[in-house]
C-alpha positions in Angstrom: 94.2 96.0 78.4 91.9 94.4 80.3 89.2 96.3 81.9 88.9 96.3 85.7 86.2 96.2 88.3 84.1 99.4 88.3 84.0 102.0 91.2 80.6 102.5 91.9 78.4 102.0 95.7 75.1 100.6 95.2 73.6 97.0 94.8 76.0 95.0 93.1 79.1 94.6 95.2 82.7 95.7 94.0 84.6 92.8 95.0 85.6 88.9 93.8 81.3 88.4 92.8 81.3 91.6 90.3 85.0 91.1 88.9 84.2 87.3 87.9 80.7 88.0 87.0 81.9 90.9 84.1 84.7 88.4 83.2 87.5 91.0 83.9 90.4 88.9 84.7 90.6 85.2 83.7 91.8 83.3 86.7 90.6 86.0 89.3 89.1 83.7 91.1 90.3 80.3 92.7 86.8 78.5 92.5 83.7 78.8 90.9 80.4 80.5 92.5 80.4 77.1 94.6 82.7 77.4 97.8 85.4 74.5 97.7 84.4 71.7 100.8 87.3 72.5 102.3 86.6 76.5 103.5 84.6 76.2 105.7 87.4 74.0 108.1 90.4 75.8 106.9 88.7 78.9 107.9 88.3 77.0 111.6 91.8 76.6 111.4 93.2 80.6 110.6 90.6 81.4 112.7 92.1 79.5 115.6 95.7 80.6 114.8 94.5 84.4 114.4 93.5 83.7 118.5 96.7 82.4 119.4 98.7 85.0 117.4 96.4 87.8 118.0 97.1 87.1 121.7 100.5 87.5 121.6 100.6 90.4 118.4 98.8 92.7 120.8 100.7 91.6 124.0 104.0 93.0 122.3 102.3 96.0 120.9 101.0 96.9 124.1 103.7 96.3 126.2 107.1 96.9 124.0 107.0 101.2 123.9 106.3 101.1 127.4 109.3 99.2 128.4 111.8 100.1 125.7 111.0 103.8 127.4 111.8 102.7 130.8 114.7 100.5 129.9 116.6 103.9 128.2 114.8 106.8 129.2 113.8 107.9 126.0 110.2 108.2 124.8 112.1 107.8 120.9 113.0 104.5 121.7 110.0 104.0 123.0 108.5 104.6 119.9 111.6 102.4 117.9 110.1 99.6 119.7 106.7 99.9 117.6 109.0 100.7 115.0 111.0 97.5 115.2 107.7 95.2 115.0 106.4 97.0 112.2 109.8 96.8 110.3 110.0 93.1 110.9 106.6 92.8 109.6 107.3 94.4 106.8 110.2 91.9 106.1 108.6 89.1 107.2 105.6 89.5 104.6 107.8 90.0 101.9 109.5 86.3 103.1 106.5 84.9 103.9 104.9 86.0 100.6 107.9 84.6 98.5 106.9 81.1 100.7 103.3 81.4 99.8 104.2 81.9 95.7 106.7 79.1 95.5 105.3 76.4 98.1 101.9 77.3 99.0 100.5 78.8 102.2 100.8 76.4 104.6 104.7 76.2 104.9 104.2 79.9 104.5 102.6 80.8 107.7 104.6 78.2 109.6 107.8 79.7 108.9 106.3 83.1 109.7 105.1 81.8 113.3 108.6 80.1 113.8 110.2 83.2 113.3 107.9 85.2 116.0 108.4 82.5 118.2 112.6 82.7 118.1 111.8 86.7 118.9 109.8 86.1 121.4 112.4 83.8 123.4 114.8 86.7 123.1 112.2 89.4 124.1 112.6 87.5 127.4 115.9 87.6 127.5 116.4 91.3 126.7 114.1 92.6 129.4 115.1 90.1 131.7 118.6 91.2 131.0 117.8 95.2 130.8 119.2 94.9 127.5 117.4 97.5 124.9 119.5 96.7 122.0 118.6 93.2 122.6 114.9 93.8 123.4 114.3 96.0 120.1 116.4 93.2 117.8 113.7 90.3 119.2 111.2 92.9 118.2 111.6 92.8 114.7 111.6 89.2 114.8 108.3 88.9 116.6 107.1 91.4 113.5 106.7 88.3 111.7 103.5 87.1 113.7 101.9 90.4 112.4 102.7 89.6 108.7 101.7 86.3 109.4 97.9 87.3 110.7 98.1 89.9 107.4 98.6 86.9 105.4 95.9 85.1 106.8 93.3 87.0 105.5 94.2 86.5 102.1 94.8 82.8 102.5 90.8 83.0 103.7 90.0 83.9 100.1 91.7 81.2 98.0 88.8 79.0 98.4 86.2 81.4 99.2 82.7 81.5 97.0 83.6 85.1 95.1 80.4 86.7 96.6 81.5 85.9 100.4 85.1 87.0 99.8 84.9 89.9 101.9 83.6 88.5 104.7 85.8 85.4 105.2 88.6 87.5 104.8 87.0 89.7 107.4 86.2 86.7 109.7 89.7 85.6 110.1 90.4 89.4 111.0 88.0 89.1 113.5 89.0 86.2 115.1 91.7 88.1 116.2 89.8 90.2 118.7 89.7 87.4 121.5 93.2 87.4 122.0 94.0 90.9 121.0 91.5 91.8 123.9 92.8 89.2 126.3 96.7 89.9 126.1 96.9 93.2 127.3 94.4 92.8 130.0 96.5 90.5 131.3 99.7 92.3 131.7 99.8 93.0 135.3 99.3 89.0 136.3 102.1 88.1 133.7 104.0 90.3 135.7 103.9 88.8 138.6 104.1 85.2 136.6 107.6 86.3 135.7 108.2 87.6 139.1 107.5 84.4 140.8 109.9 82.6 138.4 112.9 84.9 139.4 112.9 86.7 135.9 112.4 91.0 135.2 108.3 91.5 135.9 108.5 93.5 132.5 109.6 90.0 130.7 106.3 88.7 131.4 104.1 89.3 128.7 106.4 88.1 126.7 106.4 85.0 128.1 102.3 84.7 127.0 104.1 85.6 123.7 106.1 82.4 123.4 103.8 80.1 124.2 100.7 81.7 121.8 103.3 81.7 119.0 104.4 78.2 119.9 100.9 77.2 119.6 99.4 79.0 116.6 102.9 77.7 114.8 101.4 73.8 115.6 98.0 74.9 114.3 98.9 75.9 111.5 101.4 72.9 110.1 98.4 70.5 111.3 95.6 71.9 110.0 96.2 73.4 106.8 95.6 70.6 104.8 95.0 71.2 102.0 96.9 73.9 101.5 94.3 76.6 100.5 96.6 78.1 97.4 97.5 75.1 95.9 93.8 74.2 95.9 92.6 77.2 94.3 95.4 77.0 91.9 94.3 73.9 90.9 90.7 74.2 90.4 91.6 77.9 88.6 93.6 75.4 86.5 96.7 77.1 87.0 100.5 76.0 88.0 100.6 74.1 92.0 102.6 76.4 94.1 106.4 75.5 93.1 105.7 75.1 89.7 105.4 76.7 85.6 104.5 80.4 85.4 103.3 80.7 88.8 106.8 81.2 90.2 107.2 84.5 88.6 105.0 86.9 86.6 105.3 90.7 85.7 106.3 92.9 88.2 104.2 93.6 91.0 104.1 97.6 90.0 103.1 96.3 86.6 100.4 94.4 88.0 99.4 97.4 90.1 99.9 99.6 87.7 97.3 98.3 85.4 94.3 98.6 87.8 93.2 101.7 89.5 91.2 99.5 91.6 93.9 97.6 93.1 95.9 101.0 93.6 93.1 102.4 95.4 92.6 99.6 97.8 96.5 99.4 98.6 96.9 103.0 98.9 93.7 102.7 102.0 95.5 99.6 103.3 99.0 101.7 103.5 97.4 104.8 104.5 95.3 103.3 107.4 98.2 101.7 108.9 100.5 104.2 108.9 97.7 106.7 110.7 97.0 103.5 113.1 100.5 102.6 114.3 101.9 106.2 114.5 98.8 107.1 116.9 98.7 104.0 118.7 102.6 103.7 119.3 102.4 107.3 121.2 99.5 107.2 123.4 101.5 104.4 125.7 104.1 107.3 126.6 101.0 110.5 126.7 99.4 108.3 129.3 102.6 107.3 130.9 103.5 111.2 131.1 100.1 111.8 132.7 100.9 108.7 135.5 98.6 106.3 134.1 99.1 103.4 135.5 100.0 99.7 133.5 96.6 98.5 133.9 95.1 101.4 132.7 97.2 102.1 129.7 96.8 97.8 128.9 92.7 99.0 129.2 93.0 101.5 126.7 95.1 99.5 124.5 92.9 96.5 124.8 89.5 98.6 123.4 91.7 100.0 120.6 93.0 96.5 119.4 88.8 95.6 119.9 88.1 98.3 117.7 90.5 96.9 115.1 88.8 93.7 115.0 85.1 93.2 116.8 83.3 95.0 114.0 85.6 93.1 110.9 82.7 91.0 109.6 80.4 93.5 109.4 83.1 95.8 107.0 83.4 92.5 104.9 79.8 92.3 104.6 79.6 95.9 103.8 82.1 95.3 101.3 80.6 92.2 99.6 76.9 94.3 99.6 78.0 97.7 98.8 81.2 97.5 97.6 84.6 98.1 99.1 85.2 101.8 98.0 82.0 102.4 100.3 84.0 100.7 102.8 86.9 102.7 102.7 85.3 106.2 102.1 83.9 105.2 105.8 87.4 104.2 106.9 88.8 107.3 106.2 86.3 109.3 107.7 86.8 108.0 110.9 90.7 108.1 111.0 90.1 111.7 110.4 87.9 111.6 113.1 90.0 109.8 115.3 93.4 111.8 115.1 91.1 115.1 115.8 90.0 113.5 119.1 93.1 112.6 120.2 95.3 115.5 119.2 92.5 116.9 122.0 93.3 114.8 125.0 95.3 115.1 127.5 97.6 112.7 129.1 95.0 112.2 131.9 92.1 112.2 129.9 90.9 108.1 129.6 88.2 108.6 128.6 88.7 110.5 125.4 91.4 108.3 124.7 89.9 105.2 124.9 87.1 106.9 122.4 89.9 108.1 120.3 91.2 104.8 120.2 88.5 102.6 119.2 87.7 104.9 116.6 91.3 104.5 115.4 91.1 100.7 115.5 87.4 100.8 113.9 88.9 103.0 111.1 92.2 100.7 110.6 89.8 97.8 110.4 87.3 99.2 107.6 90.9 100.3 105.2 91.9 96.9 105.7 89.1 94.8 105.0 88.1 97.4 101.8 91.1 97.6 100.7 91.9 94.3 100.8 88.7 93.4 99.0 89.4 95.9 96.4 92.9 94.9 95.8 92.1 91.0 96.0 89.0 91.3 93.4 91.5 92.7 90.8 94.2 90.1 90.9 94.5 86.6 88.9 95.3 83.8 91.2 99.0 83.4 89.9 99.7 87.0 90.9 98.2 87.1 93.9 100.8 85.8 96.6 103.2 88.0 95.8 100.9 91.5 95.1 99.6 91.0 98.6 102.7 90.7 100.2 104.4 93.2 98.6 101.1 95.6 99.0 101.9 94.2 103.1 105.3 95.5 102.9 104.5 98.7 101.8 101.8 98.9 104.6 104.6 98.0 107.0 107.1 100.0 105.7 104.5 103.0 106.2 103.8 102.0 109.6 107.4 101.6 110.6 107.8 105.4 109.0 105.2 106.6 111.2 105.9 105.1 114.6 109.9 107.3 114.1 108.2 109.9 112.9 105.3 110.0 115.7 107.9 109.6 118.0 110.1 112.6 116.7 107.2 115.1 116.2 106.1 113.8 120.1 109.6 114.6 121.4 109.7 118.1 119.4 106.5 118.8 119.7 103.8 117.0 121.6 100.9 114.2 120.8 98.6 117.0 120.0 100.9 118.0 117.1 101.1 114.4 115.8 97.0 114.4 115.8 96.9 117.0 113.9 99.7 115.9 111.4 97.8 112.6 111.0 94.4 114.4 109.9 95.9 116.5 107.8 97.8 114.0 105.9 94.7 111.3 105.7 92.4 113.8 104.2 93.9 113.7 100.4 92.9 110.3 100.2 89.3 111.2 101.2 88.6 113.4 98.4 90.4 110.5 96.3 87.7 107.6 98.0 84.9 109.6 98.0 85.3 110.7 94.4 85.6 107.1 93.3 82.4 106.1 95.0 80.6 108.6 92.6 81.4 107.4 89.5 83.1 104.8 87.5 86.5 104.4 87.1 88.3 102.7 83.8 91.2 100.6 84.8 
């Protein structure tokens, strides 16, 4: 069995550079140590798509639990709205990964945005008609936007220089910040736009989603040339997407089981997302119980989403410089602190809830960047899309389960109970990753 990158803190980064330097996985890198000339332009295209897609995703995340709860009068259904988005993201992640494995990143991202666009149109119709089932089904399709945003972070690493892969990944994650902050803060004006068009005001935010997903689709289809994955495989001397062994390989679990670094990275991604979705999805409902206006809820969620993306370049730099497991350790501590703070906040404690959700976003960001860098460093280029996609499926399924559990916990218990449970469930992983940062672990 080949060896894998060690779990160490220190000067040598634990990422693509260290994996390649040790020669642990033939074909791990798509390129040599020199960055491909197409990389800067492709990064710009991916970043623009993230701004547009992030606007739509953040808007739907902020408004959907509240719209669904008000349509039905049930906070549990409000939780199901978030769950529908996350469940759709899980299904779309598998589809996007399959398309990428066979045909490349460009068609994968384009199809993902198309599905999200159809969902956004359905959400406008369902909300305007007051039909909660139509809204929930549409939110499942809109979850594809989340899956595409996550897949784009991996596309950013396909042609990156090995010692800059963490930063390339984090840059695309960071690009979501602009739209993610702007979208939720436009909830009030967007309601006025819908009312002016003779629609139910709550449908307004979904009109923005239609426009944003449509533009993201066009940007990806036109701009992602050459296809980064196809180019990476060409440079690595492996079959292009859709040809030969690139279409198949060892089962995903076999690939993951052969690398403890990959498993720890994948676990960090999954856990961070589950904790984030569970707490975030119930915060608007918790604030609504305290009489918070929609604009206040939108502000809190926008600050949370800013925390999710704004510092991702810092986490990418730290992953390249200090090691991905150091970033994962910091992420886990932050998630525990966020859960405790949220558990202590009353429905009217806007400042405390804002601080808690900002910490929650920072913890999620560090877990996503650190976990993704660690995972990618252990994967050969031929296996990357399907393994990365499978981890994103697991991540979103965990988030979907967390959304359902969060709604139930708040209904039968309280938001404080939800925060305590989130903190307790996070501690065991903290112990694992702290141990991993202190001593090498064989693959």
